[in-house]
Legacy VTK file of the C-alpha trace (Angstrom):
# vtk DataFile Version 3.0
C-alpha trace
ASCII
DATASET POLYDATA
POINTS 759 float
-136.538 -20.336 66.465
-133.941 -18.819 69.082
-135.036 -15.997 71.540
-132.345 -14.757 73.841
-133.125 -12.215 76.677
-130.945 -9.140 77.216
-127.441 -9.881 78.671
-126.469 -6.937 81.200
-122.761 -8.198 80.991
-122.735 -8.612 77.246
-122.046 -12.005 75.512
-118.810 -14.022 74.902
-117.969 -15.490 71.383
-118.004 -19.280 71.004
-114.872 -20.986 72.054
-113.161 -24.102 70.913
-109.971 -25.769 72.023
-107.598 -27.827 69.886
-104.706 -29.815 70.746
-102.264 -30.984 68.117
-98.723 -31.986 67.609
-97.864 -28.959 65.438
-99.589 -25.634 64.887
-98.685 -24.092 61.446
-99.657 -20.505 61.588
-100.189 -19.258 57.902
-101.809 -20.979 55.082
-99.565 -19.498 52.161
-97.510 -22.059 50.115
-95.037 -22.481 52.985
-97.873 -23.096 55.428
-99.547 -25.669 53.003
-96.327 -27.441 52.262
-95.434 -27.727 55.824
-98.773 -28.952 57.130
-99.127 -31.559 54.367
-95.573 -32.887 54.845
-96.064 -33.127 58.525
-99.609 -34.755 58.477
-98.117 -37.414 56.007
-95.331 -38.054 58.450
-98.223 -38.855 61.191
-98.177 -35.542 62.735
-101.407 -34.273 63.948
-101.701 -30.510 62.395
-103.837 -27.482 63.283
-103.422 -25.126 60.047
-104.576 -21.621 61.058
-105.259 -19.272 57.880
-106.523 -15.814 58.235
-107.616 -15.655 54.757
-110.748 -17.431 53.111
-108.552 -19.321 50.887
-104.873 -20.844 50.779
-101.911 -20.230 48.947
-101.230 -16.585 50.133
-99.551 -14.582 46.989
-100.139 -17.536 44.822
-103.964 -17.665 45.547
-106.561 -15.866 43.554
-106.695 -12.975 45.856
-103.194 -11.921 44.838
-102.476 -14.019 41.686
-98.604 -14.118 41.797
-97.191 -17.165 39.931
-95.190 -19.545 41.889
-91.508 -19.723 41.202
-88.110 -20.731 42.827
-84.863 -22.109 41.504
-85.991 -22.522 38.069
-86.141 -18.834 37.534
-88.382 -18.834 34.348
-85.584 -20.925 32.875
-83.508 -17.573 32.590
-80.739 -18.444 34.849
-77.992 -21.334 34.533
-79.877 -23.641 37.078
-80.742 -26.579 35.093
-83.242 -29.242 36.342
-83.610 -27.164 39.475
-87.300 -27.386 40.333
-87.997 -28.030 43.612
-89.254 -31.449 44.766
-91.502 -33.072 47.368
-95.188 -31.745 47.964
-94.548 -28.169 45.962
-93.382 -30.166 43.050
-96.253 -32.429 43.261
-98.804 -29.399 43.571
-97.194 -27.843 40.387
-97.319 -30.754 38.441
-100.967 -31.638 39.349
-101.700 -27.931 38.466
-100.258 -28.208 34.994
-102.099 -31.372 34.335
-105.324 -29.784 35.635
-104.733 -26.301 34.771
-102.257 -25.655 31.942
-104.112 -22.309 31.320
-103.043 -20.854 34.589
-106.458 -20.186 35.968
-106.077 -18.980 39.769
-109.549 -20.078 40.726
-108.614 -23.847 39.643
-105.431 -23.435 41.504
-107.294 -22.437 44.867
-109.573 -25.403 44.665
-106.450 -27.720 44.148
-104.749 -26.277 47.377
-108.052 -26.899 49.202
-108.186 -30.260 48.077
-104.864 -31.100 48.749
-104.973 -29.939 52.345
-108.491 -31.305 53.446
-107.725 -34.630 52.048
-105.300 -35.233 54.725
-106.845 -36.535 57.712
-104.210 -35.448 60.211
-105.047 -31.781 59.190
-107.440 -29.620 60.941
-108.064 -26.382 58.720
-109.131 -23.140 60.427
-109.770 -20.624 57.458
-110.528 -16.862 57.956
-109.018 -17.255 61.605
-106.327 -14.798 62.890
-104.002 -15.223 65.502
-104.316 -12.706 68.136
-102.611 -13.805 71.254
-99.825 -16.535 72.511
-99.440 -18.205 75.874
-95.972 -18.859 76.654
-94.413 -21.746 78.876
-91.649 -21.412 81.519
-88.980 -23.085 79.160
-88.913 -20.243 76.465
-91.419 -21.970 74.396
-95.107 -21.259 73.305
-97.753 -23.231 74.993
-100.760 -22.421 72.919
-102.211 -19.667 70.357
-105.598 -17.794 70.667
-107.163 -16.953 67.220
-110.536 -15.684 66.253
-112.729 -16.453 63.244
-115.123 -13.578 62.309
-117.160 -15.707 59.851
-118.500 -18.096 62.953
-117.822 -15.650 65.728
-115.543 -18.417 67.412
-112.312 -17.945 69.427
-109.834 -20.856 69.126
-107.425 -21.822 71.729
-104.842 -24.483 70.137
-102.095 -26.025 72.145
-99.199 -28.300 70.995
-95.435 -28.899 71.880
-94.465 -27.654 68.505
-95.208 -24.541 66.280
-94.332 -23.005 62.810
-94.819 -19.651 61.962
-95.418 -19.197 57.975
-97.593 -16.213 58.579
-95.568 -14.100 56.176
-95.449 -11.078 58.699
-94.390 -13.348 61.536
-97.398 -12.660 63.727
-96.651 -15.781 65.847
-93.143 -15.064 66.413
-93.621 -11.247 67.144
-96.321 -12.195 69.788
-94.031 -14.717 71.412
-91.166 -12.239 71.682
-88.859 -13.991 69.115
-85.776 -11.776 67.839
-86.498 -10.395 64.488
-85.050 -7.779 61.887
-86.866 -5.415 59.886
-85.026 -3.415 57.097
-81.554 -3.499 55.411
-78.167 -4.258 57.246
-75.079 -2.260 56.463
-72.779 -3.815 53.979
-69.899 -4.301 56.961
-72.526 -6.402 59.234
-72.131 -9.476 56.994
-69.512 -8.499 54.208
-72.202 -7.994 51.673
-71.229 -6.266 48.503
-74.773 -5.595 47.365
-75.761 -4.121 50.627
-75.728 -0.202 51.243
-72.896 1.361 53.354
-75.416 2.194 56.010
-78.454 0.252 57.766
-81.578 1.830 56.926
-85.421 1.081 57.080
-85.559 -0.113 53.494
-87.611 -2.877 52.517
-88.858 -4.559 49.246
-92.570 -3.031 48.747
-95.837 -4.475 47.909
-97.591 -5.111 44.716
-101.179 -5.265 43.479
-102.280 -6.413 40.214
-105.360 -6.466 37.785
-106.531 -8.523 34.872
-108.290 -7.087 31.691
-110.831 -9.091 29.270
-111.589 -8.327 25.660
-115.497 -7.914 25.367
-115.502 -7.777 21.585
-116.973 -4.290 21.621
-116.299 -1.017 22.748
-116.184 -0.307 26.516
-115.987 2.923 28.103
-114.105 3.520 31.723
-114.762 6.122 34.319
-112.076 6.010 36.789
-112.841 6.369 40.627
-112.083 9.555 41.969
-109.302 8.306 44.178
-107.393 6.973 40.965
-103.931 8.539 40.419
-104.611 11.341 37.849
-100.811 12.439 36.793
-99.369 9.562 35.338
-96.229 11.128 34.779
-95.504 10.770 38.584
-94.483 7.271 37.597
-91.086 7.530 35.815
-91.488 4.495 33.934
-94.959 5.063 32.666
-93.911 4.766 29.078
-93.059 1.246 29.933
-96.731 0.286 30.312
-98.337 -2.089 27.603
-101.915 -3.145 27.122
-100.596 -7.041 26.870
-99.481 -7.003 30.497
-101.797 -7.980 33.034
-101.659 -9.736 36.335
-98.221 -10.228 38.099
-96.655 -9.075 34.566
-97.448 -5.905 36.478
-95.057 -6.655 39.331
-93.349 -3.445 39.299
-96.627 -1.656 40.333
-94.898 -1.424 43.885
-95.018 0.791 46.865
-94.337 0.928 50.571
-90.600 -0.136 50.712
-89.977 3.145 52.742
-92.685 2.229 55.331
-93.623 -0.285 57.749
-95.294 -2.928 55.616
-97.122 -4.369 58.525
-98.407 -1.138 60.445
-98.901 0.876 57.435
-100.284 -1.999 55.371
-103.879 -0.323 54.814
-102.274 2.855 53.852
-100.008 1.041 51.320
-102.936 -0.946 49.911
-104.723 2.496 49.066
-102.013 3.957 47.371
-101.725 0.652 45.362
-105.237 1.128 44.431
-104.823 4.517 43.421
-101.799 3.600 41.262
-103.664 0.694 39.705
-106.714 2.370 38.991
-104.829 5.266 37.615
-102.777 3.162 35.235
-105.861 1.425 33.808
-107.324 4.945 33.357
-104.323 5.917 31.329
-104.535 2.738 29.244
-108.254 3.360 28.616
-108.552 7.170 28.301
-105.190 8.591 27.175
-105.542 7.757 23.491
-101.956 6.126 23.502
-103.595 2.739 23.418
-106.192 2.345 20.735
-106.069 -1.364 21.087
-107.454 -1.115 24.482
-110.862 0.002 23.210
-112.728 -3.160 23.610
-111.129 -4.060 27.004
-112.751 -4.140 30.343
-111.290 -4.202 33.930
-111.938 -7.820 34.668
-110.337 -8.160 38.054
-108.749 -5.831 40.595
-106.459 -7.185 43.591
-108.110 -6.713 46.778
-104.964 -7.249 48.987
-101.314 -6.488 47.655
-98.811 -9.224 47.466
-96.062 -8.498 50.142
-92.457 -9.219 49.472
-90.893 -8.303 53.018
-91.542 -7.336 56.550
-90.095 -9.233 59.761
-87.110 -11.833 59.214
-86.527 -13.521 62.319
-83.292 -14.628 63.740
-82.239 -18.276 63.706
-79.033 -19.759 64.775
-77.587 -18.899 61.288
-78.506 -15.917 59.397
-78.316 -16.776 55.628
-76.300 -13.899 53.753
-74.994 -12.963 50.227
-72.033 -15.153 50.431
-74.183 -18.290 51.060
-75.878 -17.716 47.917
-73.453 -16.336 45.385
-70.279 -18.406 46.843
-72.745 -21.498 46.900
-71.445 -22.495 50.490
-71.825 -25.945 51.765
-73.696 -26.461 55.019
-73.632 -29.754 57.255
-77.242 -29.104 58.062
-78.467 -28.410 54.359
-82.129 -29.392 54.143
-83.516 -27.407 51.117
-82.529 -25.571 47.828
-82.708 -21.886 46.622
-81.676 -20.470 43.271
-83.801 -17.462 42.589
-81.559 -14.425 41.931
-80.696 -11.955 44.613
-83.638 -9.670 43.531
-83.677 -6.212 45.148
-86.283 -3.575 44.327
-85.923 0.345 45.066
-87.729 1.047 48.372
-89.433 3.791 46.437
-91.078 1.283 44.334
-93.108 2.471 41.258
-92.051 6.151 42.070
-88.212 5.227 41.850
-86.450 6.871 38.917
-84.006 4.046 38.740
-84.623 0.351 37.567
-87.512 -1.549 38.901
-85.093 -4.109 40.237
-81.739 -5.502 40.168
-81.171 -9.444 39.642
-77.818 -10.932 40.345
-77.594 -14.669 39.825
-75.247 -17.242 41.362
-73.673 -19.810 39.032
-75.990 -22.618 40.365
-78.279 -23.450 43.053
-77.341 -23.084 46.799
-78.119 -24.928 50.014
-80.366 -23.753 52.614
-79.504 -24.522 56.189
-81.723 -26.122 58.719
-80.357 -23.485 61.108
-82.064 -20.736 59.388
-85.529 -22.343 59.880
-86.207 -22.059 63.650
-86.160 -19.232 66.040
-83.033 -18.846 68.271
-84.962 -17.736 71.272
-88.300 -19.624 71.215
-87.578 -23.122 71.727
-90.373 -24.744 69.930
-90.824 -22.223 67.088
-90.106 -23.195 63.461
-89.855 -20.524 60.752
-91.268 -20.963 57.359
-91.625 -18.731 54.120
-90.149 -15.199 53.700
-89.629 -14.691 57.562
-86.748 -17.203 57.759
-83.358 -16.149 59.283
-81.576 -14.057 56.492
-80.111 -10.777 55.728
-82.294 -8.297 53.579
-79.802 -9.217 50.641
-80.329 -12.950 50.987
-84.106 -12.268 51.337
-84.146 -11.032 47.713
-83.501 -14.817 46.752
-85.156 -16.715 49.462
-88.646 -15.007 49.463
-89.861 -16.407 46.291
-92.844 -19.079 46.886
-91.308 -22.282 45.573
-88.330 -21.684 47.803
-90.356 -20.849 50.715
-92.606 -24.001 50.291
-89.570 -26.229 49.734
-88.012 -24.878 53.054
-91.372 -25.470 54.785
-91.270 -29.286 53.836
-88.023 -29.514 55.623
-89.858 -28.224 58.644
-92.630 -30.487 58.322
-90.413 -33.650 58.403
-88.217 -31.926 61.317
-91.502 -31.420 63.355
-92.247 -35.286 62.876
-88.690 -36.186 63.897
-89.093 -33.887 67.016
-92.363 -35.522 67.936
-91.087 -38.921 67.538
-87.820 -38.618 69.655
-89.436 -35.935 71.953
-86.703 -33.166 70.985
-86.774 -29.430 70.367
-85.868 -28.073 67.047
-82.387 -27.058 67.858
-81.676 -30.602 69.093
-81.929 -31.901 65.521
-78.467 -30.522 64.845
-76.495 -33.291 66.078
-75.197 -35.384 63.153
-77.007 -38.532 63.678
-80.333 -36.604 63.843
-79.354 -34.314 60.985
-78.650 -37.447 58.988
-81.809 -39.073 59.672
-83.582 -35.821 58.740
-81.844 -35.386 55.433
-82.412 -38.952 54.356
-86.017 -38.660 55.348
-86.078 -35.510 53.340
-84.722 -37.153 50.223
-87.329 -39.922 50.610
-90.124 -37.450 50.426
-88.764 -36.041 47.178
-86.791 -33.095 48.844
-83.829 -31.777 46.704
-80.974 -30.966 48.679
-77.917 -29.966 46.450
-74.980 -32.324 46.835
-76.674 -34.372 49.550
-77.057 -38.138 48.242
-79.533 -40.586 49.107
-78.188 -43.438 51.520
-81.154 -45.086 53.214
-79.904 -48.440 54.593
-83.638 -49.652 54.966
-84.038 -49.471 51.184
-84.231 -52.856 49.958
-83.538 -51.595 46.339
-80.108 -50.522 47.447
-79.058 -54.535 47.631
-80.754 -55.616 44.443
-79.283 -56.415 41.207
-80.653 -54.239 38.380
-81.591 -55.705 34.952
-83.713 -54.169 32.032
-85.081 -55.247 28.591
-82.803 -52.686 27.256
-80.908 -49.139 27.758
-81.268 -46.096 25.673
-77.832 -45.417 24.068
-76.771 -41.709 23.539
-75.477 -42.247 20.110
-77.801 -39.650 18.064
-80.354 -37.203 18.003
-82.007 -37.684 14.617
-82.473 -34.418 12.319
-85.876 -33.123 12.001
-85.336 -31.275 8.773
-85.299 -27.715 10.850
-82.311 -25.687 10.918
-81.051 -22.658 13.085
-78.719 -19.955 11.730
-75.390 -20.447 13.645
-75.357 -16.612 14.420
-75.641 -16.885 18.069
-73.239 -18.925 20.517
-74.832 -22.363 21.478
-74.096 -25.251 23.441
-74.941 -29.063 23.550
-75.195 -29.972 27.195
-74.301 -33.599 27.586
-74.127 -35.971 30.458
-70.707 -38.085 29.863
-69.100 -40.929 31.860
-65.505 -40.871 32.893
-63.428 -41.600 29.953
-62.402 -40.359 26.567
-64.761 -37.791 25.053
-66.577 -39.129 22.118
-66.442 -37.697 18.331
-69.209 -35.121 18.215
-70.775 -34.988 14.591
-73.076 -32.149 13.935
-75.052 -31.715 10.831
-74.820 -28.424 8.974
-75.863 -26.326 5.947
-72.979 -24.217 4.707
-73.476 -21.286 2.352
-69.711 -21.219 1.678
-66.833 -23.210 3.055
-66.195 -22.273 6.723
-64.689 -23.776 9.654
-66.864 -24.608 12.748
-64.811 -23.839 16.015
-65.924 -25.486 19.125
-64.888 -25.722 22.786
-65.449 -28.301 25.494
-66.147 -26.734 28.850
-67.483 -27.903 32.357
-68.455 -26.458 35.559
-65.673 -26.391 38.497
-68.559 -26.798 41.111
-70.326 -30.049 41.529
-73.780 -29.755 40.010
-73.481 -26.427 38.300
-74.438 -25.914 34.609
-72.358 -23.032 34.171
-69.534 -23.408 31.915
-66.292 -21.964 33.804
-63.595 -24.446 33.053
-62.341 -24.894 29.339
-61.163 -28.668 29.008
-60.291 -28.523 25.092
-61.156 -27.275 21.727
-61.523 -28.489 18.128
-62.619 -27.493 14.992
-64.073 -28.967 11.796
-63.650 -27.602 8.188
-66.904 -28.019 6.063
-67.305 -27.291 2.264
-70.299 -25.487 0.928
-73.583 -27.566 0.572
-76.401 -28.971 2.539
-76.307 -31.747 5.374
-72.776 -31.497 5.580
-71.163 -33.611 8.682
-68.817 -31.545 10.866
-66.902 -34.061 13.152
-65.429 -32.436 16.430
-62.536 -34.518 18.040
-62.017 -33.404 21.527
-58.543 -34.472 23.001
-59.917 -34.687 26.573
-60.575 -37.385 29.185
-62.973 -37.034 31.808
-62.091 -38.161 35.385
-65.682 -38.761 36.441
-69.009 -38.562 35.225
-70.174 -34.921 34.635
-72.152 -32.596 32.480
-70.043 -31.144 29.450
-70.759 -28.088 27.148
-70.044 -28.591 23.542
-69.865 -24.809 22.884
-70.119 -23.700 19.169
-68.914 -20.301 18.003
-71.052 -18.356 15.967
-70.362 -18.786 11.913
-72.907 -16.751 9.891
-72.322 -18.903 6.830
-73.592 -22.178 8.744
-77.215 -23.152 9.524
-77.440 -25.957 12.166
-79.650 -28.907 11.880
-82.013 -29.392 14.691
-83.915 -32.460 16.140
-87.129 -32.817 17.879
-85.722 -35.845 19.847
-84.986 -35.479 23.745
-83.072 -37.462 26.017
-82.823 -37.483 29.947
-80.161 -34.847 31.028
-79.571 -33.535 27.422
-80.318 -29.859 26.399
-79.516 -27.473 23.644
-78.594 -24.017 25.057
-78.129 -20.573 23.715
-76.100 -17.804 24.990
-78.688 -15.057 25.598
-80.837 -13.400 28.066
-84.363 -13.770 29.506
-85.722 -10.329 30.022
-87.946 -11.311 32.837
-84.976 -12.060 34.987
-81.732 -10.567 33.465
-80.556 -7.410 31.790
-78.059 -9.047 29.187
-76.609 -12.066 27.980
-73.588 -11.838 30.157
-73.879 -10.866 33.874
-71.937 -7.830 34.552
-72.305 -6.835 38.292
-70.687 -3.714 39.685
-67.130 -3.766 40.994
-66.943 -4.853 44.515
-70.241 -6.275 44.731
-69.059 -9.968 45.303
-71.257 -11.314 42.446
-70.024 -13.413 39.522
-69.471 -12.244 35.881
-70.576 -15.040 33.741
-72.774 -15.800 30.594
-76.315 -17.283 30.457
-76.989 -20.232 28.496
-80.700 -20.850 28.154
-82.716 -23.482 26.593
-85.892 -22.750 24.539
-89.188 -23.809 26.155
-91.548 -26.288 24.485
-92.975 -26.377 22.272
-90.269 -24.370 20.426
-87.413 -26.418 22.070
-85.156 -28.234 19.829
-82.080 -30.130 20.276
-79.253 -29.977 17.869
-79.146 -33.031 15.639
-75.665 -34.885 16.571
-74.118 -38.180 16.302
-71.675 -39.389 19.140
-69.257 -42.109 18.289
-68.825 -44.247 20.234
-72.170 -44.072 21.637
-72.307 -43.115 25.329
-73.932 -45.483 27.895
-75.317 -43.252 30.360
-78.867 -44.569 31.090
-78.140 -47.698 32.553
-80.530 -49.566 35.127
-78.022 -49.121 38.176
-78.736 -45.268 37.974
-82.041 -45.751 39.751
-80.343 -46.695 42.944
-77.223 -44.215 42.427
-78.536 -41.912 45.305
-79.387 -39.161 42.632
-83.187 -38.735 41.667
-82.514 -35.893 39.050
-79.918 -35.032 36.542
-76.753 -33.968 38.674
-73.401 -34.455 37.448
-74.931 -37.094 34.941
-78.259 -38.296 33.692
-79.058 -40.304 36.941
-81.935 -42.172 34.933
-82.548 -45.445 33.385
-84.546 -45.237 29.868
-85.058 -47.997 27.551
-83.961 -48.252 24.050
-85.848 -46.364 21.326
-86.795 -49.561 19.548
-87.828 -51.560 22.713
-91.569 -52.665 22.190
-92.167 -53.720 25.853
-89.774 -52.116 28.265
-89.165 -53.391 31.740
-86.969 -52.723 34.820
-86.161 -55.574 37.036
-84.841 -55.570 40.677
-83.652 -58.905 41.678
-82.325 -60.349 45.011
-80.274 -63.445 45.616
-82.670 -64.436 48.214
-86.300 -63.783 49.040
-87.235 -60.361 50.385
-90.158 -58.952 52.166
-91.533 -55.786 50.411
-94.252 -53.669 52.070
-94.013 -50.496 50.050
-92.433 -49.095 46.672
-91.631 -45.681 45.426
-90.871 -44.520 42.005
-89.534 -41.370 40.880
-90.513 -40.503 37.163
-89.133 -37.755 34.758
-91.611 -34.757 35.041
-88.827 -32.645 33.422
-87.173 -30.638 36.576
-86.068 -28.047 34.158
-89.535 -26.838 33.458
-90.655 -23.856 35.940
-94.448 -24.776 35.815
-95.427 -21.247 36.653
-98.770 -21.621 38.552
-100.796 -18.911 37.060
-100.897 -16.361 33.962
-98.457 -18.375 31.891
-99.805 -21.304 30.087
-98.072 -24.571 29.402
-97.843 -26.475 26.183
-98.668 -29.856 27.522
-100.384 -31.421 30.512
-98.048 -34.283 30.847
-94.433 -33.822 30.739
-92.862 -35.582 27.683
-90.682 -38.217 29.412
-93.133 -39.183 32.104
-94.203 -42.751 32.282
-97.989 -42.496 31.775
-98.893 -46.010 32.729
-97.277 -49.081 34.159
-97.414 -52.263 36.117
-95.597 -53.957 39.027
-95.225 -57.507 39.147
-93.223 -60.065 40.997
-90.816 -62.701 39.393
-93.210 -65.369 40.640
-95.939 -64.054 38.514
-98.283 -61.986 40.786
-99.263 -58.410 40.026
-98.766 -55.868 42.652
-100.291 -53.030 40.896
-101.437 -51.504 37.412
-101.438 -47.910 37.235
-103.665 -46.833 34.120
-102.915 -42.877 34.308
-99.773 -41.350 35.807
-98.398 -37.680 35.357
-96.784 -37.040 38.844
-93.017 -37.148 39.535
-93.407 -39.455 42.682
-95.631 -42.755 42.888
-95.598 -44.464 46.299
-97.665 -47.461 47.157
-97.889 -49.090 50.674
-98.968 -52.738 49.837
-102.161 -54.011 51.510
-100.231 -56.913 52.396
-96.234 -57.676 52.361
-95.071 -59.520 49.371
-92.226 -62.104 49.706
-90.360 -62.269 46.314
-87.003 -62.604 44.681
-87.563 -59.890 42.012
-90.034 -56.920 41.262
-90.574 -55.783 37.574
-91.729 -52.622 36.580
-93.218 -52.754 33.053
-93.858 -49.598 31.132
-97.190 -49.676 29.413
-97.559 -46.123 28.350
-95.129 -43.107 27.769
-95.158 -39.704 26.270
-93.182 -38.485 22.966
-89.718 -38.440 24.772
-87.817 -41.651 26.247
-89.740 -42.769 29.400
-87.097 -42.171 31.994
-87.112 -43.218 35.798
-84.803 -41.691 38.171
-85.192 -43.537 41.325
-86.756 -46.833 42.686
-86.895 -47.639 46.457
-88.497 -50.752 47.995
-89.199 -51.123 51.903
LINES 1 760
759 0 1 2 3 4 5 6 7 8 9 10 11 12 13 14 15 16 17 18 19 20 21 22 23 24 25 26 27 28 29 30 31 32 33 34 35 36 37 38 39 40 41 42 43 44 45 46 47 48 49 50 51 52 53 54 55 56 57 58 59 60 61 62 63 64 65 66 67 68 69 70 71 72 73 74 75 76 77 78 79 80 81 82 83 84 85 86 87 88 89 90 91 92 93 94 95 96 97 98 99 100 101 102 103 104 105 106 107 108 109 110 111 112 113 114 115 116 117 118 119 120 121 122 123 124 125 126 127 128 129 130 131 132 133 134 135 136 137 138 139 140 141 142 143 144 145 146 147 148 149 150 151 152 153 154 155 156 157 158 159 160 161 162 163 164 165 166 167 168 169 170 171 172 173 174 175 176 177 178 179 180 181 182 183 184 185 186 187 188 189 190 191 192 193 194 195 196 197 198 199 200 201 202 203 204 205 206 207 208 209 210 211 212 213 214 215 216 217 218 219 220 221 222 223 224 225 226 227 228 229 230 231 232 233 234 235 236 237 238 239 240 241 242 243 244 245 246 247 248 249 250 251 252 253 254 255 256 257 258 259 260 261 262 263 264 265 266 267 268 269 270 271 272 273 274 275 276 277 278 279 280 281 282 283 284 285 286 287 288 289 290 291 292 293 294 295 296 297 298 299 300 301 302 303 304 305 306 307 308 309 310 311 312 313 314 315 316 317 318 319 320 321 322 323 324 325 326 327 328 329 330 331 332 333 334 335 336 337 338 339 340 341 342 343 344 345 346 347 348 349 350 351 352 353 354 355 356 357 358 359 360 361 362 363 364 365 366 367 368 369 370 371 372 373 374 375 376 377 378 379 380 381 382 383 384 385 386 387 388 389 390 391 392 393 394 395 396 397 398 399 400 401 402 403 404 405 406 407 408 409 410 411 412 413 414 415 416 417 418 419 420 421 422 423 424 425 426 427 428 429 430 431 432 433 434 435 436 437 438 439 440 441 442 443 444 445 446 447 448 449 450 451 452 453 454 455 456 457 458 459 460 461 462 463 464 465 466 467 468 469 470 471 472 473 474 475 476 477 478 479 480 481 482 483 484 485 486 487 488 489 490 491 492 493 494 495 496 497 498 499 500 501 502 503 504 505 506 507 508 509 510 511 512 513 514 515 516 517 518 519 520 521 522 523 524 525 526 527 528 529 530 531 532 533 534 535 536 537 538 539 540 541 542 543 544 545 546 547 548 549 550 551 552 553 554 555 556 557 558 559 560 561 562 563 564 565 566 567 568 569 570 571 572 573 574 575 576 577 578 579 580 581 582 583 584 585 586 587 588 589 590 591 592 593 594 595 596 597 598 599 600 601 602 603 604 605 606 607 608 609 610 611 612 613 614 615 616 617 618 619 620 621 622 623 624 625 626 627 628 629 630 631 632 633 634 635 636 637 638 639 640 641 642 643 644 645 646 647 648 649 650 651 652 653 654 655 656 657 658 659 660 661 662 663 664 665 666 667 668 669 670 671 672 673 674 675 676 677 678 679 680 681 682 683 684 685 686 687 688 689 690 691 692 693 694 695 696 697 698 699 700 701 702 703 704 705 706 707 708 709 710 711 712 713 714 715 716 717 718 719 720 721 722 723 724 725 726 727 728 729 730 731 732 733 734 735 736 737 738 739 740 741 742 743 744 745 746 747 748 749 750 751 752 753 754 755 756 757 758
């Protein structure tokens, strides 16, 4: 029993002090991935999160799906899913949680953070004060947890603000922006003529559930009564719930920080009013058995402060895909801007303008230009309002934050401040270390001199030949333009034979296109054309002879013009770096099959070429003569760990019963660690909630394998794998002249390996 006498001067809360190498403020996806990445690099991290769960907008409190450069597979960014820790989390979530349950996702994030011994996690803890040092840096932060009545003081040489609203940078005095710049400031065609306090608003979602019996609903008195105040109210559908209701948005004309509670109440009015309309207007009889299962308690926020770094990312960086010597991350979501009036706007709920491919995000946008030891992560990084329309999405935020985690490790090891990593030698080390962590940096090639795999001779039991995709018996009407996207080596283009059904004699017209920019998969350069005359009948071969010679390895498009009299035979077979695409739009991220921006906007006009999602996805049945040898063993050490101007993978032949890949050296090597990158389909977006996924393990992933030395010892046997990256630090170094990877289990697609590293 505790008895405490009256204290005339009151009492003080409990106090704890913590010292760390890096303090990360904010436990959304950016903060989580920054903390995990840094911790794995040996950095002692304190992660301060003001909510009871991790994940921010991806958590069960808000329930927004995570997305990034893949853009729902609705853009021309092929194989663009972010790598590293955020990829690891997304792949794990699909394996554990293909239904997209947000509660399961919460638990995954908590597990991933708490299993790192270098992370101290403080939940329900809000930063309230900052102590500065004499060198324009931060010495410590003060935070308070209402759940345990404890005030924390956390000190460190380095800090990262991943708080969403930038509370740490704000209290420290860092320069920031809030609102929309005038078009003249950065030459942005999508910006308005004059600067304005206009932001992207907040959104709040709800879920419904079918109870199997009629359910009455009585709305709270504060619910919006006049649904016609919402100009787009007729777009409401019973089938929409969760973040499919993203356009229930408000607050863009207000201060999304200071007015946060007022904005939340208006969103509650809107959401309850929308549900009342669905249940009680009589317009939706199919809603009779539905009940309101869940209502968001806090809005998902899109924009508030944006802090200034040594570079402010702008529209031109995105649309022109500008190259940066300090590139550390990738972006690819559209420039997705919303009217500041949100749901009360009479205009479209958003405008989405895509680049022709992914773009680099520079390190200079990831630290404060005034506070010497402050990194920036999440939506508060250094961008214009227009560029924020693309960089704000969670997978992009998380990927940027991983770069911060590794940068913090380098700063700690070499006693540097963030800006000091800009030198070429430091930046080269940062980029190579990021690539080793699985980071995707467009156009930056792995070149790690310490990787023993680079000096190995590569051999394999066999290699897949791209000679055919067998017909499945299914057909697709040739009424839409379609394309076969192929990774071809330098040299003459092979003869492409397609299998067609012809209702009448017809000519199949085809064109060979490529992208003018390295790594893009938007066809904008015509190389050749060909035609094939076919007679009426079933299963007719149409041979396309392109008079073209490729100067280097690259992806090419074999584009087929619509011919209503023809049906194209399909194949269920898959191959790394090969896709069949259709010229059409994805309504979730585009308004038409051809992007047609306003004149003077600075945005390109081009067509969207999109694959189907599995399980509906099919390739065209095709034969290539001569066969293309694009899956050679040497691909695993070529510096590219995903399809990029080629397949960049080794895969065994279809008929190989016991496939193996061998790295051999001409003299014994001491190996202490092995790292392998498998094919988890970087084209699949892996949305974290609401949208389900057709499989738990990606079709081309190696599901079990063994590692052995040529001398006969077994290094490891892995019986279950579903992850992209497998890493093993050997208990004792092994001295050997060769290491062999033996594939023991695989999915329905060729089991591909993108990269092998040995240290």
